[in-house]
N, C-alpha and C positions, 0 to 999 in steps of 0.2 A: 457716243449714243446718237451720232448724226443720222444713222440709218432709220431712226424713229421720227425724225423731223417731218411734220406734215402728214403723218400716217393717221388714218381713221381707225381707231381701235375700239372694239366692243369688248367689254369686260364684264362677265357675270360674277355675282357675289361681290360687287364693288363696294357695298356698304359694310362688309365684314372687317374683322381685325387686320388681316393681311390685305384684303381687297382695297380698302381705303388708302392704305400706304402705297400699294401698287399703283393705284390711279394717280396719286400725287407724284410719284416718281416718273411715271410714263408721261404725264403732262410736263414735268420739268425737262424731260428729254425732247420736248417739242411735238409730242403727239396730241391729237384731239381724241379725248376719251369719252365714250358713251357707256355709262354704267348701268347695269341691269341688276336689280335686286327687288326684294319684296317691299322695301322702303326706299325713299328717294336717296340717291347718292349725292350728297351736297358738294363733295369735292370734285365731281366730274363736270365736264363741259356740258353734258346732256345726261339726264336721268330718265330711265325707263323703268317704271314700276311693273313688275311681272312676277308671277308665281310659277317657277319652272316645274313644280310638282303637279300643276293643274293642266289637264290635257288641252282644254280650250285656250288657256293662257299661253301655253307653249306653242300652240299652233298659230296664235295671233302674233306672237313675237317672231316666229319663224317667217311668217309672211312679211312682217315689217322689215326684217333684216334682208330678206331676199330682194326687196325693192330699193335698197340703198347700197352705196359703195362701202364695203368693209375691207380694209387692207389686212387687218389682223383681228382674228377672233381669239379671245382668251377665255377658256372655260375654267373659271376659278371656283364657282359655286359648288358647295358640297355639304353633306350632313353626315354625322357619325353616330354610331351606336356602339357602346362598350358594355359588355355583359354576356351572360350565357345566351346562346343562340335560341334555346327553347323558351326563353322569357321575352323574346322580342315579338311583339304583336305582328301578325301577318300584314296588317296595313302599314306598319312601320318598315317592314322588310321591303314591301313594294315601293314605299316612299323613297327609301335609300337608293334602290336601284334606279328609280326614275330620275332623281336629282343628280346622282353621281355618274350615271352612264347613259341613260336614254336621252336626257335633255342635251348633254353635249353632242351626242351623235345626231340628234334632230337639228340642232343649230348649225352644225358643220354641214349637214345636207342642204340647209337653206342658203348658205353663203358660197358653197363650192361652185355653182354654175357661173356666177359673176367672176370668180377668181380664174376659172378656166378660160372664160372669154377674154380676160385681160392678159392672161399668161403670167399672173403674179398674185401673191398672197401668202399668208401664213396662218396656220392653225396651231394654237398653243393649248395643250391640255395639262392642267395641274393635277397630277396624280398623288401618289404617296409611296413612301418606302414600303408601307404595308401592302401595296399592290404587287410587290415582288417577293416580300417575305410575309406570307399569309399568316397573320397573327391570331392566336387563340383569343377568344372573347371580342374579336373584331371581325368575325368570319364574314358577315354580310358586307361590311364596309371594305374589307380586304379584297373580296371577290369582285366587287363593283369596280374598284380601282385597278385590279388586275385586268378587267375587261377594258377599261379605258386605256391602259398600256397597250393591250393587244390591238385595239382600234387604231391607236396612233401608229403603231408599227405597220399594220396592214395598209393604212392610208398613205404612209410615207412611201411604201413600195408601189402602190397604185398610182400615185401622183408624181413619181420620179420623172424628172426631165420636163415637167410642165411649168416650171417656175413657181410652184407652190410648195412651201416648206412646212413640215410638220414637226413641232417641238413638244417633247414630253418631259415634264419636270416633276421630280418626286421629292418633296420635302420630307424630312423626318419630323419628329414631334416639335410642335411650335407652341409657345406660351401665349395662347389667346383664349378668348371667351368660348371658343369652339370646344374646349375641354370642360366637362362638368366635374363635380366634386370627386366622383369615382375615378375618373381618368387621372386627375391630379394626384389622388392618393396612390394610384397604381404607379405613376411616375416616381413618386417618392419611395415606395416600397422596392421598386425594381432599379432604383438609382439611374433612371433614364434622363438624359439631358434634353431639355426643351429649348429650342432656339428662340431668340428674340424676333418678333415679327418683322421689324425693319430690316434685319439682316437677311431674312428670307426674301423680302420684297426686292432688295438689292440684287440678290442672286437671280431672281426671276427676270428682272428687267435686263440684266446682262445677258442671260440666255436667249431672251427674245431678240435683243439687238444683234447678237452674234449668230442668230438663226441656228442655234445648236439643235442637234437631233434629239439627244437625251441628256438629261442632267439628273444625277442622284446626289442629293445634298448630304454631305457627311462622308468622310473617307472610310470610316469603319462600316457604315451602312452600305456604301457602294460595294465594298468587298464582300459583305455578307450576302448581298443580292446575287453576286456571282457564285458564291459557295452554294447558296440555296438552289440555283439553277442546275448545278451539276451533281450536288450531293445533299438533297433535302433532309436525309436522315441525320446528318450532322447538326443541322439547324434544329431538328426535333429535339435532340438531346440538349442542345444549348438553351432552348426555350423552356425546358421542363421546370426549372426552378422558378422562372417568372410566371409560368402557368399556375403553379401551386400558390404563389403569392396572390395572384388575381382571384383564384377560387375563394381565398379567405375573405375577400371583400364582399362576396355574395353568399356566404354560408349562413 
């Protein structure tokens, strides 16, 4: 983890279940961590309280980050909706896309000029397996994470050869407070495995230190993302049973 020693890292969602663990491990690796969240991140070297869903708050945070040296930006913050798409309020749809996609893109835009000037830096976007396997009842969340994946890939190509790495990490289900009662019930019905938050934090830190391009957590999930890319109809059939189980939760 010596590659992280002395690095100034900005981590959004630092007060969350995985975010707090991630901040702890990044600090243990020798990094200086600035945590961004709606509440103070007590485990970080510095805490910035900001609401990524608020246009003015996001603009102020962007200006702040543009004016300081950021070696690594980690876009961890996210929100999730599980349920029938037509029951999701328009305001909540907008909120999800803002936090999961627009905010990361805006913050990346803020720190890139300084990284270009130095010829070094790293952008880390925490996506989801659901961004590659677009899941029923997670339609808005899946499509926002798919957009984050595409943003990461496009930037990786755009910044190639400039000393700036772009890392995209896609966890599978994680056992945190991020999951409401309906999500937990669905995991049980579908017999889906939820990883321990600390194990996911370890994988994320390793991927950052190794400056990996893409990491899909879970061998089975990684394989399914490849199948979905070349033959999505096979995944349609495979998900039919889980879709039926999810529908029963909302009938």
